[in-house]
N, C-alpha and C positions, 0 to 999 in steps of 0.2 A: 129458823132461817135468819133470825137477827144475829145469830152467831157467825153467819157467813158474810155479813155486811162489811166488816173490815177488810175482807179479802175479795171484794167485788172486782177490782181491777185485774187481779190474778185469774179469777174465774172467767171473766170476759176474754182475757187473752188466750186462755186455754181453749175456751169454746170456739173462738174465731180461728184458731189453728187447726180445728177439726177434731178435737178430742170429744169422746162420748161422755155422757153423764157418769158412767162407771169409771172411766179413766180419770176424769176430774176428781171424783170422790176418792179414788185410790191415791192420787197425787197429793191431795190435801191431807189424807190420813198419814201418808209418809212424812209429811212436813210436821206432824204432831198436832194438827188441828182437830179438835173434838167436835162431835155432832155434825158430821158432814157425810151423811149417807147418800146413796144415789138419789133417793126420793127428795131429800132436802136440796140437793144440787138442781134437780129437775124443777122443783118449786121456785128456787131462786131464779132460774132461767126464765120461767114463765112470768114471774113478777117483774123482771127487768127486760122483758120483751126480746129475749134472745131466741131466735127461731132458726132452724136449719134450712127449711125450704123458704125461698124467697119467691113471692108471687110475681109472675111475669104478666104484665098488662097485655091486652089484646093488640095494641098498636106496636109494642115492642116485639111481640111474637110474630105479628104480620111482617114487620121489617126483617126479622131473622129468617122467616120462611122465604120471603122474596129474595134475600141475599143467597140463601141456600139453593133456591131454584136456579139463580143466575150461575152459581158455581157447579151444580151437579146436573142440571137439565130438568125438563118438566116431567119426565117419565116416572119418577119415584113417588110412591104413595105415602100414606100416613105412617105406617110402621117404620119404613126406612127413614123417613124424614124426622120422626120423633127421635130415633136413635142417633141420627146425624146431628140434630140440634143439641141433644144432651151431651154428645161428645164435644160440642163447641161451648158448653156451659149454659145453654138455655134449656131449662127443664120445664116441660109442659106435657099434659096428657095427650094421648092419641086422639081423643074426640075433638079437642080444641084444635090440634094440628090439622086433622081431617077437615074440620069446618072451614078453616082458613084456606086450605088447599082448594076446597070446593069453590070458595068465593073469589079467590084471586084471579083465576082465569078458567072460565067454563070449558073451553075446548080441551084443555089439558086433562080436566077431570073426566070428560067423556072418553078421551083416548085411553085413560087408565082403566075406566070401567069396561070398555070394549076389550082391552087386552086381558083383563082378568077373566072375562067371559070366554075368551079363546083358550085359556089355560085349563078350564074345567073339562073333564072328559065328556065326550059326546057318545051316547050309546051307538054301537055299530049295528049295521043291518046286513045280514047275509042273504043273498038272493036265491041260493040253491045249496043242496047238500055238498059239503066239502069246500064251499067258497071261502069260509074263514074258520080257522081252527084255533081254539084257545088252549094254551098249555098252562097247566097248573102244577106246581111242585110243592110237596109237603115235606118239610125238613123237621117236623116236630119230633120225629122218632129217631133223629140222628144219634142221640145219646144211647139208644138201644141198637144202633147199627142198621137203620133202615131209612132209605130215601125213596119216596114214591112220586112218580111223574104221571100225569094224566093228560090226554088230549081230548078236548070236548068240541064237538061240531057246533059251529055258530048258528046254523040254520035249525037243526033239530034238537039241539042241547043234549045229544046222546054222547056217551063215552065211546070214542072210536079206537083208542089205543091206551095202553098203560104199561108202566115198567116199574119194578121194585128192585132196588139194588142196595148193597151194604154201604157204599160210599158213592156220593154223586160222581157220575162218570158220563161225560158228554157223548162219548162213543157209544155206550150202551143205550143212552137216550135216543141217539140218532138211529141206531140199528133197530130198536124195538118199537119206537113211537112213530118215526117217520116211515 
């Protein structure tokens, strides 16, 4: 690593322009500099405190989240907000973003929770035979020339109709299953 000290400014410039350790090592080798493997460049970067990820403090992250909420609205959750922030250059984990979203404004968090609950499927209830029919289509045998459609009664869970055809055909399904 002492062999890389005379080239410290060059390595720092390459690192700050976004070059990887491998690219920096290759560039130095092309210039005829000896003993500049990827590992030695990596050690040099550690020794000189050159880091890719810059830690975002909680106050900076909170400011960025508040600004993003002002721009996008309060309905977006941690996943969308994390992606939105990283597109703006603020890189933070989903857990930290979620914690700040929870703390910033509690009613927004409650609305997001209730909205997520509404998206989850609710088991249906059939009151009598034929009330609700569940159609299921199996296309796993398409490569062998078979598509199978089954209609299951929601009340009794019995198969009430089925159809097998070489290629999916909605007219055949309508005629034989309904």
